N, C-alpha and C positions, 0 to 999 in steps of 0.2 A: 505518352507515359506508360511504360511496360511494368506490369505488376506481377511479381512472382509469389505464389501462395503455397505455403507448406501446411496443409490440413492435418497431417499425421503428427504434428507436433503438439496436439491438444489431447487431453484425457477425454474420457467418455462424457463428462458433464459439459465440456466445452464444444463438443461436436455440433450441437444445435446452433451455437453462437457463431461458430466458424462457417457453417453452412449458410446462415442468415447473412453474414458479412459478404460471402462470395456472391450471393443473389443481389446484394445492393451494388455490385460492380457491373451490373448488366451494361453492356455497350463499351466498356473499357478494354483495353489491351491486356487480358489476363492469361497466365499460364499457371496451371495447377501442377505442382511439383511433388515428387516423391522426396523422401528425406535425403536421398543420395544425390539429387540434382543440385546444380550450382549455376544457374543461368545468370547472365547479366541482366540487371533490372534496375529500374529507378526506384521502385518500392518493393520491399519484401515484407510479406505478412506471415507472422508466426505467433505461436501461443507462448506467453509467459517468459520470465527470465528465471525460473527455477531450472537450472541448467543440467541437472544430473539425470533427467528423465525424458522419455519420448524422443530421443535424438535431437534434442534442441541445441545442445552446446556447440557441436561442430558447425551448425547453420549460423548460430549467432556469432561465433568467432570469425567465420568466413566474411560475413557482411558488415560487422559493426564498425570497421574502420575504413570502409570503402568510401571515399569522399563523395561519390556521385550516387550513392544508394542510401535511401532512408529506410529504416526498420519501422514497421508498424506492429506494435505489440498489443495483442488482445489478452485479457485476463480476467479472472473473477474480481468483481467489485467488493467493496467494503460496506457500502451503504444499505444494500438489501442482498446479503451474500446468497449467491446461487440464483439470484433473480436479476440483479443488475450487473453489468459488465463493463470494464474499462477498455477503452481504445485509445492509445496514445502513440505519438511519433517519437522514435529513437529512445525508448526506455520506459520506466515507470516512475511513479511518484513525482516529486517536483522536477525531476530531470527530463520528464516527458513533456511533449507539447500536446495538450488535449484540445487545442483550437477552442479554448474557453476565454478568449481574451474580451469577447462581448457577450455579457450574460445579463440575465434578469431573474425575476422570481417565479417564472412559469413552471419550473420543474420542481420546485420545493414541495408543493402539495402532492404531485404525482409520486414523488419518491418518499413522502411523509416525513420530511426533514423540518426540524425545529431546533431551537436552541433554548436550553435551560440556563438561568442565571449563573454567572460565576459563583462558585462555592468557596467556603473557608473550612476545609476539612482537617483531618489529623494526620493520617499516615501517607507515606510515598510508595508508589508502585513502580517497580523497574521491570520492564517487559523485554523478553528476548524475541528473536526472530528466526526464521528459517535460513540457516547459514549457507545453504546451497543456492540461495538467490544472488544474482548479480547485484542486487541492491544492498547487500550486507557487506560491511568491510572485511578485509582479510584478517580476521581475528576470531579465536574460538569464543562462542558465547559466554563461556565461564570466565574467560579472561577479560572480556568486555564488562562483565557484571563486577568483577573485582575492581576495574579502574573506576567504574561509575561509583561504587560504594566508597572507594577512597576519596573521590570528589565530594560526594554527599556528606560524608562524615566530617569534612572540613568546615561544613556550613550549617549543619543540623544534627540534632540528636533525635529526631522523630523516628518512630517505628517505620521499618522499610520491609516491604513485601517484594520477593523476586518471583516473577511470573514467567515460567517457561512458555514457549509457543505450544499450543495444544496439539498440533500434528508434527512438531519437531522437538520432542521433549529432550531436555539435557538435565543431567543431575547437578543441582545447584547446592545440595545440602552441605558439602564440604566448605563452601564459601561462608555459610552462615556462622561456622565456628571461628572465623577470623575477625568478625565484626560484632559489635554489641547491638542488640535489639533488631536483628534482621531474621526474617523468617521466609521459607519458601511457601508459596501458594500455588500448588499444582492445580491446573484447570480441572473443574468437575462439569461433567455433561449435564445440561438441563433439558435436553431434547435429543435432536439428532446431533451428529458429530460436529457440526459447525455452530452449535448453541452451548455455550459454556457460561460459567458463573461470573464473568468479568464485570458485568453490571453491578452484581451485589459487592464486588471488591471496591468498585468505584464510589460506592456510598461512603461518604465521610472521608474521601481521599483529599489530601492536601495538593498533591501534584502527581503526574505520571512521567517517567522517563522512557522514552521510546525512540529508537534510532530513526526509523522512517516508514513504519508500517501502520495498518489500519487501527490498532488500539489508540493511537493518538487521535485520529479523527473522532472515534466514539467518545474519547475523553473530553475533547474540546466541545462537542455538542452537548455533553452532559454537564458542562460548566466546570470542569476540572482542569486547571492550568497544566500545560505540558512543557517539558524540556526535551528538545528534539534536534536531530541533525539538520543541516541547511538542505538536504535532499528530501526531507519530508514535506508532504503536502500541507502540513501544519506549521511549518516554519514562520510563515508571516503572521500567524496569531499566536505563536508560542514563544518559548524562551530557548536559547541556545545551550545545549549540553556543555557543562563545564563552566557555566556562568556563576557568578557569586550571589545572585539574588534567589537562592533556593528558598528562603523564608518569605520572600516577598515577590513571587513571580508576576510578570506582566499578565495583564488580562485585558487585551485590546478589543475593540468593537469587532464582531465577527460575521456581520450580515453579508458583506461583499464576498468574503471567503466562503460562506455557505452557498452563496449563488455559483461561484466558480466550481465548487465540489460538485454541485448538482449537474453540471455539464461535463463531468468526467465519466459518468456511468450512464448506461442505456439498457432498456429491455430489449429482449430478442426482437420483438415485432418492430421496434424503433430502428434496430440495426438493419433488419431486412428492408425497411423502407428507405434506407439510405440517409437517415438523419445525422449520424455521426460522420459518415463518409462525406456528405456535402460539406460539413465544416472543416474536416481534415483536409480535404483536397485543396482547399484554398491556401493551406499552410504547406503544402507539398511542393 
């Protein structure tokens, strides 16, 4: 199995992770590539599907439809952001294979994961995402929010907060004038740039609408029901966007889901030891 690695596709924060993953491949048939290289390979390792930076897009587009090549995507995790990192085959979120078909409780304590009881709150939160990601549909975040609000207003008159992505801000103020009882909640920093006040907004929330990104995971663990796309890692414990049960969302058992989530993300030392690679290799 020939493995082509593109280390220059990662930002500074990802370099130790990429370095650790390369070390875990000791003894494999590995070629380290510049961003201009396009070798034939069974597996191509690159960073993220935010495609407008670090030369990722041409690499991704070159390999994504090659029938005999698997893409292995490294990216920042959502459970312990900037401490745990995802490694998945052929994509991200529910479209990726994280080799987490066989799981247990062993990683829950290490990652500090637990579940709060399902809650019954008042308001609804609609979160946007980085539209430069290959995981986002071909629609402007503003237009997506408008469609979501049109759907929600068919089924509820609850207060709705529109929540822009903290590192991909969009102006949603104009949309609030088109609907009753809708307000923008711009993220406020509570520490470093990756710590914002989303937890505070989750308090007393009835539900969260999120296409397929990390706020849905945080919401489910906090006991707030979610409405998500089928590509979300929360789809199996959530509700489908545009469903009619906005006032009475499903609240299924989440324990097995939590186990599976815990095997999506790894610490740098675990990556270097080859823990994710050993699992992923079986699925390649």
